[in-house]
All heavy atoms as TSV, in Angstrom:
chain	resi	resn	atom	element	x	y	z
A	1	MET	N	N	112.130	58.670	117.996
A	1	MET	CA	C	112.201	58.764	116.560
A	1	MET	C	C	111.241	59.847	116.091
A	1	MET	O	O	110.119	59.943	116.571
A	1	MET	CB	C	111.828	57.423	115.946
A	1	MET	CG	C	111.892	57.433	114.444
A	1	MET	SD	S	111.843	55.774	113.761
A	1	MET	CE	C	110.152	55.691	113.288
A	2	VAL	N	N	111.686	60.656	115.134
A	2	VAL	CA	C	110.863	61.723	114.585
A	2	VAL	C	C	110.690	61.472	113.095
A	2	VAL	O	O	111.657	61.273	112.375
A	2	VAL	CB	C	111.521	63.107	114.802
A	2	VAL	CG1	C	110.699	64.187	114.159
A	2	VAL	CG2	C	111.705	63.362	116.278
A	3	LEU	N	N	109.454	61.452	112.659
A	3	LEU	CA	C	109.166	61.291	111.245
A	3	LEU	C	C	108.806	62.642	110.656
A	3	LEU	O	O	108.036	63.385	111.246
A	3	LEU	CB	C	108.004	60.316	111.041
A	3	LEU	CG	C	108.243	58.895	111.543
A	3	LEU	CD1	C	106.976	58.087	111.378
A	3	LEU	CD2	C	109.382	58.258	110.791
A	4	ILE	N	N	109.346	62.923	109.494
A	4	ILE	CA	C	109.085	64.198	108.834
A	4	ILE	C	C	108.532	63.924	107.451
A	4	ILE	O	O	109.150	63.236	106.652
A	4	ILE	CB	C	110.358	65.052	108.742
A	4	ILE	CG1	C	110.883	65.349	110.151
A	4	ILE	CG2	C	110.091	66.340	107.990
A	4	ILE	CD1	C	112.206	66.042	110.167
A	5	SER	N	N	107.377	64.460	107.196
A	5	SER	CA	C	106.763	64.342	105.874
A	5	SER	C	C	107.594	65.139	104.874
A	5	SER	O	O	108.115	66.194	105.212
A	5	SER	CB	C	105.341	64.892	105.945
A	5	SER	OG	O	104.893	65.318	104.705
A	6	PRO	N	N	107.726	64.665	103.636
A	6	PRO	CA	C	108.500	65.424	102.647
A	6	PRO	C	C	107.989	66.842	102.448
A	6	PRO	O	O	108.743	67.751	102.164
A	6	PRO	CB	C	108.330	64.615	101.361
A	6	PRO	CG	C	107.946	63.261	101.802
A	6	PRO	CD	C	107.225	63.418	103.101
A	7	SER	N	N	106.687	67.067	102.634
A	7	SER	CA	C	106.155	68.410	102.454
A	7	SER	C	C	106.357	69.283	103.679
A	7	SER	O	O	106.138	70.484	103.634
A	7	SER	CB	C	104.668	68.352	102.106
A	7	SER	OG	O	103.960	67.785	103.187
A	8	ARG	N	N	106.772	68.718	104.805
A	8	ARG	CA	C	106.951	69.478	106.041
A	8	ARG	C	C	108.390	69.405	106.543
A	8	ARG	O	O	108.633	69.368	107.733
A	8	ARG	CB	C	106.006	68.966	107.113
A	8	ARG	CG	C	104.549	69.077	106.790
A	8	ARG	CD	C	104.087	70.491	106.706
A	8	ARG	NE	N	104.134	71.068	108.024
A	8	ARG	CZ	C	103.889	72.319	108.273
A	8	ARG	NH1	N	103.574	73.129	107.326
A	8	ARG	NH2	N	103.956	72.779	109.490
A	9	LYS	N	N	109.356	69.382	105.642
A	9	LYS	CA	C	110.753	69.360	106.041
A	9	LYS	C	C	111.097	70.632	106.797
A	9	LYS	O	O	110.596	71.691	106.467
A	9	LYS	CB	C	111.658	69.253	104.812
A	9	LYS	CG	C	111.605	67.917	104.143
A	9	LYS	CD	C	112.551	67.880	102.972
A	9	LYS	CE	C	112.442	66.568	102.249
A	9	LYS	NZ	N	113.246	66.511	101.058
A	10	PRO	N	N	111.966	70.530	107.805
A	10	PRO	CA	C	112.366	71.753	108.502
A	10	PRO	C	C	113.066	72.703	107.532
A	10	PRO	O	O	113.852	72.278	106.706
A	10	PRO	CB	C	113.339	71.260	109.574
A	10	PRO	CG	C	113.230	69.781	109.603
A	10	PRO	CD	C	112.595	69.343	108.330
A	11	THR	N	N	112.752	73.955	107.655
A	11	THR	CA	C	113.407	74.951	106.818
A	11	THR	C	C	114.270	75.827	107.700
A	11	THR	O	O	113.946	76.057	108.859
A	11	THR	CB	C	112.384	75.837	106.086
A	11	THR	OG1	O	111.527	76.432	107.068
A	11	THR	CG2	C	111.543	75.039	105.118
A	12	PRO	N	N	115.369	76.302	107.180
A	12	PRO	CA	C	116.206	77.173	107.994
A	12	PRO	C	C	115.440	78.442	108.345
A	12	PRO	O	O	114.582	78.896	107.594
A	12	PRO	CB	C	117.403	77.482	107.083
A	12	PRO	CG	C	116.983	77.086	105.712
A	12	PRO	CD	C	115.878	76.107	105.833
A	13	ALA	N	N	115.760	78.982	109.500
A	13	ALA	CA	C	115.105	80.223	109.917
A	13	ALA	C	C	115.398	81.315	108.899
A	13	ALA	O	O	116.526	81.516	108.487
A	13	ALA	CB	C	115.614	80.628	111.292
A	14	ARG	N	N	114.354	81.969	108.472
A	14	ARG	CA	C	114.539	83.051	107.522
A	14	ARG	C	C	114.013	84.331	108.132
A	14	ARG	O	O	113.139	84.324	108.970
A	14	ARG	CB	C	113.876	82.745	106.196
A	14	ARG	CG	C	112.434	82.374	106.291
A	14	ARG	CD	C	111.903	81.993	104.946
A	14	ARG	NE	N	110.683	81.203	105.154
A	14	ARG	CZ	C	109.926	80.778	104.199
A	14	ARG	NH1	N	110.232	81.036	102.965
A	14	ARG	NH2	N	108.852	80.092	104.451
A	15	SER	N	N	114.578	85.407	107.681
A	15	SER	CA	C	114.215	86.711	108.193
A	15	SER	C	C	112.809	87.073	107.727
A	15	SER	O	O	112.511	87.024	106.541
A	15	SER	CB	C	115.232	87.736	107.697
A	15	SER	OG	O	114.821	89.016	108.072
A	16	VAL	N	N	111.961	87.417	108.674
A	16	VAL	CA	C	110.598	87.830	108.359
A	16	VAL	C	C	110.388	89.228	108.915
A	16	VAL	O	O	110.634	89.485	110.090
A	16	VAL	CB	C	109.562	86.859	108.966
A	16	VAL	CG1	C	108.153	87.376	108.734
A	16	VAL	CG2	C	109.719	85.475	108.373
A	17	SER	N	N	109.930	90.128	108.053
A	17	SER	CA	C	109.598	91.488	108.466
A	17	SER	C	C	108.099	91.584	108.632
A	17	SER	O	O	107.336	90.949	107.906
A	17	SER	CB	C	110.047	92.496	107.411
A	17	SER	OG	O	111.426	92.431	107.225
A	18	VAL	N	N	107.667	92.399	109.578
A	18	VAL	CA	C	106.247	92.629	109.793
A	18	VAL	C	C	105.939	94.056	109.370
A	18	VAL	O	O	106.498	95.007	109.911
A	18	VAL	CB	C	105.864	92.407	111.270
A	18	VAL	CG1	C	104.387	92.684	111.489
A	18	VAL	CG2	C	106.224	91.003	111.714
A	19	ALA	N	N	105.059	94.200	108.378
A	19	ALA	CA	C	104.678	95.518	107.871
A	19	ALA	C	C	103.237	95.800	108.279
A	19	ALA	O	O	102.346	94.982	108.036
A	19	ALA	CB	C	104.804	95.557	106.354
A	20	MET	N	N	103.018	96.942	108.919
A	20	MET	CA	C	101.672	97.328	109.332
A	20	MET	C	C	100.938	97.924	108.135
A	20	MET	O	O	101.370	98.931	107.569
A	20	MET	CB	C	101.746	98.333	110.473
A	20	MET	CG	C	100.416	98.741	111.021
A	20	MET	SD	S	100.653	99.933	112.343
A	20	MET	CE	C	99.639	99.213	113.586
A	21	ILE	N	N	99.854	97.279	107.732
A	21	ILE	CA	C	99.060	97.781	106.607
A	21	ILE	C	C	98.044	98.789	107.111
A	21	ILE	O	O	97.850	99.838	106.505
A	21	ILE	CB	C	98.380	96.616	105.867
A	21	ILE	CG1	C	99.469	95.733	105.253
A	21	ILE	CG2	C	97.410	97.112	104.819
A	21	ILE	CD1	C	98.971	94.481	104.615
A	22	ASP	N	N	97.371	98.476	108.197
A	22	ASP	CA	C	96.530	99.435	108.911
A	22	ASP	C	C	96.521	99.033	110.385
A	22	ASP	O	O	97.285	98.164	110.785
A	22	ASP	CB	C	95.128	99.559	108.300
A	22	ASP	CG	C	94.267	98.316	108.445
A	22	ASP	OD1	O	94.495	97.523	109.384
A	22	ASP	OD2	O	93.354	98.131	107.637
A	23	ASP	N	N	95.670	99.647	111.185
A	23	ASP	CA	C	95.689	99.400	112.630
A	23	ASP	C	C	95.438	97.942	113.012
A	23	ASP	O	O	95.858	97.511	114.071
A	23	ASP	CB	C	94.640	100.267	113.332
A	23	ASP	CG	C	95.010	101.737	113.316
A	23	ASP	OD1	O	96.200	102.042	113.115
A	23	ASP	OD2	O	94.103	102.563	113.497
A	24	GLU	N	N	94.770	97.192	112.148
A	24	GLU	CA	C	94.398	95.827	112.503
A	24	GLU	C	C	94.914	94.769	111.539
A	24	GLU	O	O	94.533	93.611	111.628
A	24	GLU	CB	C	92.877	95.735	112.595
A	24	GLU	CG	C	92.319	96.639	113.673
A	24	GLU	CD	C	90.809	96.667	113.719
A	24	GLU	OE1	O	90.168	96.245	112.745
A	24	GLU	OE2	O	90.281	97.120	114.742
A	25	LEU	N	N	95.790	95.154	110.608
A	25	LEU	CA	C	96.273	94.198	109.609
A	25	LEU	C	C	97.779	94.331	109.431
A	25	LEU	O	O	98.296	95.429	109.224
A	25	LEU	CB	C	95.564	94.426	108.273
A	25	LEU	CG	C	95.910	93.455	107.143
A	25	LEU	CD1	C	95.525	92.024	107.509
A	25	LEU	CD2	C	95.210	93.876	105.866
A	26	PHE	N	N	98.469	93.200	109.511
A	26	PHE	CA	C	99.919	93.138	109.367
A	26	PHE	C	C	100.276	92.143	108.275
A	26	PHE	O	O	99.671	91.078	108.191
A	26	PHE	CB	C	100.573	92.692	110.683
A	26	PHE	CG	C	100.187	93.529	111.860
A	26	PHE	CD1	C	99.062	93.218	112.615
A	26	PHE	CD2	C	100.940	94.624	112.214
A	26	PHE	CE1	C	98.691	93.982	113.698
A	26	PHE	CE2	C	100.580	95.402	113.309
A	26	PHE	CZ	C	99.455	95.088	114.048
A	27	ALA	N	N	101.266	92.474	107.456
A	27	ALA	CA	C	101.763	91.561	106.426
A	27	ALA	C	C	103.098	91.005	106.891
A	27	ALA	O	O	103.923	91.724	107.456
A	27	ALA	CB	C	101.932	92.285	105.099
A	28	LEU	N	N	103.333	89.716	106.650
A	28	LEU	CA	C	104.598	89.075	106.981
A	28	LEU	C	C	105.376	88.876	105.698
A	28	LEU	O	O	104.927	88.171	104.794
A	28	LEU	CB	C	104.361	87.738	107.669
A	28	LEU	CG	C	104.038	87.827	109.163
A	28	LEU	CD1	C	102.748	88.562	109.410
A	28	LEU	CD2	C	104.012	86.474	109.776
A	29	LEU	N	N	106.543	89.503	105.610
A	29	LEU	CA	C	107.318	89.552	104.378
A	29	LEU	C	C	108.708	88.981	104.572
A	29	LEU	O	O	109.353	89.216	105.589
A	29	LEU	CB	C	107.451	91.003	103.904
A	29	LEU	CG	C	106.160	91.825	103.846
A	29	LEU	CD1	C	106.492	93.297	103.687
A	29	LEU	CD2	C	105.291	91.336	102.724
A	30	THR	N	N	109.184	88.232	103.572
A	30	THR	CA	C	110.592	87.857	103.489
A	30	THR	C	C	111.179	88.738	102.395
A	30	THR	O	O	110.432	89.450	101.717
A	30	THR	CB	C	110.772	86.366	103.123
A	30	THR	OG1	O	110.357	86.163	101.781
A	30	THR	CG2	C	110.003	85.461	104.068
A	31	PRO	N	N	112.465	88.694	102.166
A	31	PRO	CA	C	113.031	89.507	101.087
A	31	PRO	C	C	112.480	89.161	99.700
A	31	PRO	O	O	112.535	89.982	98.796
A	31	PRO	CB	C	114.528	89.199	101.167
A	31	PRO	CG	C	114.753	88.836	102.598
A	31	PRO	CD	C	113.515	88.099	103.007
A	32	THR	N	N	111.899	87.960	99.532
A	32	THR	CA	C	111.447	87.556	98.202
A	32	THR	C	C	109.953	87.262	98.080
A	32	THR	O	O	109.470	87.065	96.971
A	32	THR	CB	C	112.204	86.289	97.750
A	32	THR	OG1	O	111.961	85.246	98.703
A	32	THR	CG2	C	113.687	86.564	97.626
A	33	GLU	N	N	109.222	87.209	99.204
A	33	GLU	CA	C	107.808	86.850	99.106
A	33	GLU	C	C	107.004	87.364	100.289
A	33	GLU	O	O	107.554	87.754	101.310
A	33	GLU	CB	C	107.648	85.332	99.023
A	33	GLU	CG	C	108.066	84.621	100.298
A	33	GLU	CD	C	107.892	83.118	100.235
A	33	GLU	OE1	O	106.961	82.650	99.571
A	33	GLU	OE2	O	108.697	82.419	100.862
A	34	THR	N	N	105.697	87.328	100.124
A	34	THR	CA	C	104.762	87.603	101.219
A	34	THR	C	C	104.313	86.263	101.766
A	34	THR	O	O	103.727	85.460	101.047
A	34	THR	CB	C	103.540	88.402	100.718
A	34	THR	OG1	O	103.986	89.628	100.151
A	34	THR	CG2	C	102.578	88.689	101.854
A	35	LEU	N	N	104.613	86.001	103.042
A	35	LEU	CA	C	104.237	84.726	103.658
A	35	LEU	C	C	102.761	84.689	104.005
A	35	LEU	O	O	102.111	83.670	103.844
A	35	LEU	CB	C	105.028	84.491	104.938
A	35	LEU	CG	C	106.501	84.187	104.813
A	35	LEU	CD1	C	107.102	83.983	106.187
A	35	LEU	CD2	C	106.725	82.974	103.945
A	36	GLY	N	N	102.255	85.782	104.520
A	36	GLY	CA	C	100.869	85.793	104.943
A	36	GLY	C	C	100.541	87.060	105.690
A	36	GLY	O	O	101.242	88.068	105.590
A	37	TYR	N	N	99.471	86.968	106.478
A	37	TYR	CA	C	98.946	88.144	107.161
A	37	TYR	C	C	98.492	87.778	108.560
A	37	TYR	O	O	98.163	86.629	108.838
A	37	TYR	CB	C	97.743	88.695	106.384
A	37	TYR	CG	C	98.111	89.108	104.983
A	37	TYR	CD1	C	98.083	88.187	103.943
A	37	TYR	CD2	C	98.514	90.400	104.714
A	37	TYR	CE1	C	98.433	88.551	102.660
A	37	TYR	CE2	C	98.871	90.779	103.432
A	37	TYR	CZ	C	98.830	89.851	102.415
A	37	TYR	OH	O	99.199	90.211	101.149
A	38	VAL	N	N	98.466	88.779	109.436
A	38	VAL	CA	C	97.873	88.655	110.760
A	38	VAL	C	C	96.837	89.762	110.857
A	38	VAL	O	O	97.160	90.937	110.688
A	38	VAL	CB	C	98.935	88.786	111.875
A	38	VAL	CG1	C	98.275	88.847	113.233
A	38	VAL	CG2	C	99.923	87.635	111.815
A	39	HIS	N	N	95.587	89.370	111.095
A	39	HIS	CA	C	94.483	90.316	111.163
A	39	HIS	C	C	93.930	90.305	112.582
A	39	HIS	O	O	93.549	89.247	113.092
A	39	HIS	CB	C	93.395	89.918	110.166
A	39	HIS	CG	C	92.347	90.952	110.003
A	39	HIS	ND1	N	91.255	90.759	109.207
A	39	HIS	CD2	C	92.203	92.197	110.507
A	39	HIS	CE1	C	90.491	91.831	109.242
A	39	HIS	NE2	N	91.050	92.714	110.039
A	40	LYS	N	N	93.895	91.477	113.218
A	40	LYS	CA	C	93.349	91.583	114.569
A	40	LYS	C	C	91.843	91.804	114.462
A	40	LYS	O	O	91.389	92.755	113.841
A	40	LYS	CB	C	93.997	92.731	115.334
A	40	LYS	CG	C	93.555	92.796	116.760
A	40	LYS	CD	C	94.284	93.860	117.534
A	40	LYS	CE	C	93.834	93.784	118.985
A	40	LYS	NZ	N	93.893	95.071	119.631
A	41	VAL	N	N	91.090	90.894	115.071
A	41	VAL	CA	C	89.632	90.982	115.071
A	41	VAL	C	C	89.201	90.969	116.531
A	41	VAL	O	O	89.224	89.919	117.180
A	41	VAL	CB	C	89.002	89.798	114.292
A	41	VAL	CG1	C	87.484	89.936	114.279
A	41	VAL	CG2	C	89.557	89.716	112.883
A	42	GLY	N	N	88.847	92.129	117.051
A	42	GLY	CA	C	88.560	92.234	118.484
A	42	GLY	C	C	89.827	91.980	119.272
A	42	GLY	O	O	90.842	92.631	119.050
A	43	ARG	N	N	89.781	90.992	120.174
A	43	ARG	CA	C	90.976	90.639	120.956
A	43	ARG	C	C	91.773	89.512	120.322
A	43	ARG	O	O	92.832	89.137	120.820
A	43	ARG	CB	C	90.554	90.196	122.358
A	43	ARG	CG	C	89.990	91.309	123.201
A	43	ARG	CD	C	89.619	90.846	124.597
A	43	ARG	NE	N	90.519	89.817	125.090
A	43	ARG	CZ	C	90.157	88.849	125.914
A	43	ARG	NH1	N	88.923	88.760	126.328
A	43	ARG	NH2	N	91.032	87.956	126.331
A	44	VAL	N	N	91.281	88.937	119.230
A	44	VAL	CA	C	91.883	87.761	118.617
A	44	VAL	C	C	92.724	88.150	117.404
A	44	VAL	O	O	92.330	89.004	116.613
A	44	VAL	CB	C	90.778	86.764	118.189
A	44	VAL	CG1	C	91.358	85.573	117.461
A	44	VAL	CG2	C	89.964	86.322	119.386
A	45	TYR	N	N	93.883	87.506	117.280
A	45	TYR	CA	C	94.730	87.669	116.096
A	45	TYR	C	C	94.530	86.441	115.207
A	45	TYR	O	O	94.732	85.313	115.649
A	45	TYR	CB	C	96.204	87.793	116.496
A	45	TYR	CG	C	96.504	89.098	117.191
A	45	TYR	CD1	C	96.413	89.211	118.571
A	45	TYR	CD2	C	96.877	90.221	116.453
A	45	TYR	CE1	C	96.693	90.405	119.202
A	45	TYR	CE2	C	97.153	91.420	117.089
A	45	TYR	CZ	C	97.061	91.500	118.462
A	45	TYR	OH	O	97.334	92.699	119.079
A	46	VAL	N	N	94.113	86.683	113.976
A	46	VAL	CA	C	93.862	85.608	113.023
A	46	VAL	C	C	95.081	85.482	112.112
A	46	VAL	O	O	95.474	86.456	111.455
A	46	VAL	CB	C	92.591	85.888	112.189
A	46	VAL	CG1	C	92.349	84.769	111.196
A	46	VAL	CG2	C	91.385	86.072	113.102
A	47	ALA	N	N	95.698	84.302	112.079
A	47	ALA	CA	C	96.880	84.041	111.253
A	47	ALA	C	C	96.420	83.481	109.909
A	47	ALA	O	O	95.645	82.523	109.869
A	47	ALA	CB	C	97.789	83.030	111.958
A	48	MET	N	N	96.886	84.108	108.828
A	48	MET	CA	C	96.492	83.676	107.484
A	48	MET	C	C	97.730	83.489	106.622
A	48	MET	O	O	98.621	84.328	106.618
A	48	MET	CB	C	95.570	84.719	106.853
A	48	MET	CG	C	94.290	84.915	107.630
A	48	MET	SD	S	93.200	86.137	106.912
A	48	MET	CE	C	94.142	87.617	107.132
A	49	ARG	N	N	97.776	82.390	105.892
A	49	ARG	CA	C	98.919	82.077	105.033
A	49	ARG	C	C	98.531	82.295	103.578
A	49	ARG	O	O	97.475	81.852	103.143
A	49	ARG	CB	C	99.337	80.618	105.245
A	49	ARG	CG	C	100.537	80.171	104.458
A	49	ARG	CD	C	101.787	80.869	104.961
A	49	ARG	NE	N	102.910	80.521	104.118
A	49	ARG	CZ	C	104.084	80.134	104.560
A	49	ARG	NH1	N	104.318	80.055	105.841
A	49	ARG	NH2	N	105.038	79.837	103.731
A	50	GLY	N	N	99.375	82.997	102.839
A	50	GLY	CA	C	99.132	83.242	101.421
A	50	GLY	C	C	99.646	84.608	101.013
A	50	GLY	O	O	99.669	85.542	101.815
A	51	ALA	N	N	100.056	84.706	99.768
A	51	ALA	CA	C	100.651	85.948	99.267
A	51	ALA	C	C	99.621	87.041	99.026
A	51	ALA	O	O	99.931	88.219	99.134
A	51	ALA	CB	C	101.428	85.664	97.981
A	52	ASP	N	N	98.394	86.663	98.701
A	52	ASP	CA	C	97.341	87.631	98.399
A	52	ASP	C	C	96.319	87.598	99.526
A	52	ASP	O	O	95.747	86.539	99.824
A	52	ASP	CB	C	96.687	87.276	97.062
A	52	ASP	CG	C	95.557	88.200	96.682
A	52	ASP	OD1	O	95.506	89.340	97.192
A	52	ASP	OD2	O	94.702	87.792	95.876
A	53	TYR	N	N	96.071	88.728	100.152
A	53	TYR	CA	C	95.166	88.779	101.304
A	53	TYR	C	C	93.787	88.209	100.971
A	53	TYR	O	O	93.200	87.491	101.775
A	53	TYR	CB	C	95.038	90.216	101.818
A	53	TYR	CG	C	94.071	90.347	102.965
A	53	TYR	CD1	C	94.422	89.918	104.237
A	53	TYR	CD2	C	92.801	90.873	102.783
A	53	TYR	CE1	C	93.542	90.011	105.293
A	53	TYR	CE2	C	91.904	90.973	103.832
A	53	TYR	CZ	C	92.282	90.543	105.084
A	53	TYR	OH	O	91.406	90.629	106.130
A	54	ASN	N	N	93.274	88.528	99.801
A	54	ASN	CA	C	91.934	88.071	99.423
A	54	ASN	C	C	91.841	86.556	99.255
A	54	ASN	O	O	90.740	86.009	99.272
A	54	ASN	CB	C	91.473	88.755	98.139
A	54	ASN	CG	C	91.224	90.222	98.362
A	54	ASN	OD1	O	90.771	90.629	99.428
A	54	ASN	ND2	N	91.539	91.035	97.381
A	55	HIS	N	N	92.976	85.889	99.075
A	55	HIS	CA	C	92.973	84.436	98.889
A	55	HIS	C	C	93.736	83.694	99.986
A	55	HIS	O	O	93.916	82.478	99.903
A	55	HIS	CB	C	93.557	84.076	97.521
A	55	HIS	CG	C	92.724	84.600	96.394
A	55	HIS	ND1	N	93.073	85.720	95.691
A	55	HIS	CD2	C	91.551	84.181	95.875
A	55	HIS	CE1	C	92.160	85.967	94.771
A	55	HIS	NE2	N	91.213	85.041	94.873
A	56	ALA	N	N	94.204	84.413	101.005
A	56	ALA	CA	C	94.941	83.787	102.101
A	56	ALA	C	C	94.013	82.876	102.897
A	56	ALA	O	O	92.815	83.136	103.027
A	56	ALA	CB	C	95.542	84.859	103.010
A	57	VAL	N	N	94.583	81.800	103.419
A	57	VAL	CA	C	93.831	80.788	104.153
A	57	VAL	C	C	94.140	80.906	105.643
A	57	VAL	O	O	95.305	80.985	106.041
A	57	VAL	CB	C	94.212	79.374	103.645
A	57	VAL	CG1	C	93.521	78.298	104.447
A	57	VAL	CG2	C	93.894	79.237	102.171
A	58	GLU	N	N	93.105	80.904	106.458
A	58	GLU	CA	C	93.299	80.972	107.897
A	58	GLU	C	C	93.985	79.696	108.382
A	58	GLU	O	O	93.555	78.590	108.063
A	58	GLU	CB	C	91.958	81.132	108.610
A	58	GLU	CG	C	92.101	81.232	110.103
A	58	GLU	CD	C	90.785	81.443	110.815
A	58	GLU	OE1	O	89.867	82.060	110.244
A	58	GLU	OE2	O	90.690	80.967	111.964
A	59	VAL	N	N	95.065	79.883	109.163
A	59	VAL	CA	C	95.812	78.740	109.692
A	59	VAL	C	C	95.808	78.699	111.215
A	59	VAL	O	O	96.364	77.776	111.801
A	59	VAL	CB	C	97.259	78.714	109.139
A	59	VAL	CG1	C	97.258	78.405	107.659
A	59	VAL	CG2	C	97.989	80.009	109.429
A	60	GLY	N	N	95.197	79.688	111.851
A	60	GLY	CA	C	95.113	79.665	113.305
A	60	GLY	C	C	94.619	80.970	113.881
A	60	GLY	O	O	94.541	81.987	113.181
A	61	GLN	N	N	94.278	80.922	115.184
A	61	GLN	CA	C	93.858	82.095	115.934
A	61	GLN	C	C	94.519	82.057	117.299
A	61	GLN	O	O	94.724	80.983	117.867
A	61	GLN	CB	C	92.343	82.124	116.112
A	61	GLN	CG	C	91.570	82.246	114.839
A	61	GLN	CD	C	90.071	82.316	115.088
A	61	GLN	OE1	O	89.610	82.389	116.224
A	61	GLN	NE2	N	89.300	82.290	114.017
A	62	THR	N	N	94.826	83.234	117.827
A	62	THR	CA	C	95.463	83.317	119.130
A	62	THR	C	C	95.198	84.694	119.729
A	62	THR	O	O	94.747	85.599	119.024
A	62	THR	CB	C	96.980	83.045	119.007
A	62	THR	OG1	O	97.572	83.091	120.303
A	62	THR	CG2	C	97.659	84.038	118.102
A	63	LEU	N	N	95.502	84.858	121.006
A	63	LEU	CA	C	95.355	86.156	121.655
A	63	LEU	C	C	96.644	86.962	121.614
A	63	LEU	O	O	96.682	88.092	122.088
A	63	LEU	CB	C	94.901	85.967	123.108
A	63	LEU	CG	C	93.525	85.331	123.289
A	63	LEU	CD1	C	93.232	85.098	124.762
A	63	LEU	CD2	C	92.448	86.192	122.659
A	64	SER	N	N	97.707	86.410	121.014
A	64	SER	CA	C	99.012	87.065	120.964
A	64	SER	C	C	99.436	87.319	119.519
A	64	SER	O	O	99.409	86.411	118.691
A	64	SER	CB	C	100.053	86.166	121.648
A	64	SER	OG	O	101.356	86.539	121.307
A	65	ARG	N	N	99.840	88.548	119.238
A	65	ARG	CA	C	100.309	88.870	117.882
A	65	ARG	C	C	101.573	88.078	117.551
A	65	ARG	O	O	101.722	87.567	116.449
A	65	ARG	CB	C	100.581	90.371	117.752
A	65	ARG	CG	C	100.944	90.774	116.333
A	65	ARG	CD	C	101.190	92.252	116.237
A	65	ARG	NE	N	102.492	92.554	116.804
A	65	ARG	CZ	C	103.386	93.329	116.207
A	65	ARG	NH1	N	103.115	93.907	115.074
A	65	ARG	NH2	N	104.544	93.552	116.772
A	66	GLU	N	N	102.481	87.958	118.508
A	66	GLU	CA	C	103.726	87.231	118.277
A	66	GLU	C	C	103.456	85.764	117.965
A	66	GLU	O	O	104.080	85.181	117.088
A	66	GLU	CB	C	104.662	87.360	119.487
A	66	GLU	CG	C	105.229	88.751	119.667
A	66	GLU	CD	C	104.224	89.762	120.211
A	66	GLU	OE1	O	103.240	89.340	120.871
A	66	GLU	OE2	O	104.396	90.955	119.954
A	67	ARG	N	N	102.506	85.164	118.687
A	67	ARG	CA	C	102.159	83.753	118.425
A	67	ARG	C	C	101.511	83.609	117.050
A	67	ARG	O	O	101.769	82.633	116.347
A	67	ARG	CB	C	101.228	83.239	119.526
A	67	ARG	CG	C	100.780	81.829	119.316
A	67	ARG	CD	C	101.934	80.831	119.461
A	67	ARG	NE	N	101.422	79.495	119.176
A	67	ARG	CZ	C	101.951	78.669	118.280
A	67	ARG	NH1	N	103.032	79.014	117.606
A	67	ARG	NH2	N	101.420	77.504	118.051
A	68	ALA	N	N	100.693	84.578	116.637
A	68	ALA	CA	C	100.078	84.543	115.311
A	68	ALA	C	C	101.153	84.589	114.228
A	68	ALA	O	O	101.067	83.879	113.227
A	68	ALA	CB	C	99.095	85.690	115.141
A	69	ILE	N	N	102.191	85.378	114.431
A	69	ILE	CA	C	103.299	85.449	113.482
A	69	ILE	C	C	103.996	84.094	113.402
A	69	ILE	O	O	104.314	83.606	112.311
A	69	ILE	CB	C	104.279	86.580	113.875
A	69	ILE	CG1	C	103.597	87.932	113.666
A	69	ILE	CG2	C	105.576	86.485	113.074
A	69	ILE	CD1	C	104.355	89.104	114.267
A	70	GLU	N	N	104.216	83.452	114.545
A	70	GLU	CA	C	104.836	82.123	114.560
A	70	GLU	C	C	103.971	81.102	113.813
A	70	GLU	O	O	104.513	80.253	113.102
A	70	GLU	CB	C	105.035	81.650	116.003
A	70	GLU	CG	C	106.073	82.409	116.780
A	70	GLU	CD	C	106.113	81.991	118.236
A	70	GLU	OE1	O	105.563	80.917	118.585
A	70	GLU	OE2	O	106.690	82.743	119.033
A	71	ILE	N	N	102.668	81.192	113.970
A	71	ILE	CA	C	101.768	80.261	113.302
A	71	ILE	C	C	101.878	80.416	111.788
A	71	ILE	O	O	101.948	79.423	111.059
A	71	ILE	CB	C	100.308	80.479	113.763
A	71	ILE	CG1	C	100.154	80.047	115.227
A	71	ILE	CG2	C	99.331	79.721	112.883
A	71	ILE	CD1	C	98.832	80.455	115.859
A	72	VAL	N	N	101.914	81.648	111.299
A	72	VAL	CA	C	102.044	81.875	109.858
A	72	VAL	C	C	103.380	81.332	109.359
A	72	VAL	O	O	103.444	80.668	108.328
A	72	VAL	CB	C	101.902	83.371	109.504
A	72	VAL	CG1	C	102.221	83.611	108.032
A	72	VAL	CG2	C	100.504	83.866	109.827
A	73	ARG	N	N	104.450	81.593	110.078
A	73	ARG	CA	C	105.776	81.111	109.665
A	73	ARG	C	C	105.823	79.592	109.601
A	73	ARG	O	O	106.459	79.024	108.719
A	73	ARG	CB	C	106.853	81.612	110.622
A	73	ARG	CG	C	107.117	83.087	110.488
A	73	ARG	CD	C	108.233	83.513	111.372
A	73	ARG	NE	N	109.477	82.943	110.837
A	73	ARG	CZ	C	110.666	83.175	111.341
A	73	ARG	NH1	N	110.808	83.936	112.391
A	73	ARG	NH2	N	111.726	82.637	110.796
A	74	ALA	N	N	105.148	78.919	110.534
A	74	ALA	CA	C	105.196	77.460	110.604
A	74	ALA	C	C	104.266	76.780	109.602
A	74	ALA	O	O	104.449	75.607	109.300
A	74	ALA	CB	C	104.857	77.002	112.004
A	75	ALA	N	N	103.288	77.518	109.092
A	75	ALA	CA	C	102.295	76.907	108.184
A	75	ALA	C	C	102.892	76.607	106.826
A	75	ALA	O	O	103.818	77.197	106.378
A	75	ALA	CB	C	101.095	77.831	108.036
């Protein structure tokens, strides 16, 4: 049995584009919104959720850029 919180309902896969802002910062964009950012700090990729970089909240860290993108999408 799987329980799903009303706030964490599965969402259909949506197209996410990755835009390089500079050498160490990437924005994750859908056609209608900014999901968040991935910031490379040394060898670590920091996943941040939020439309505005200055107010985005860290949701995870990983050594893989692709995994950081998945973390932002899932948050």
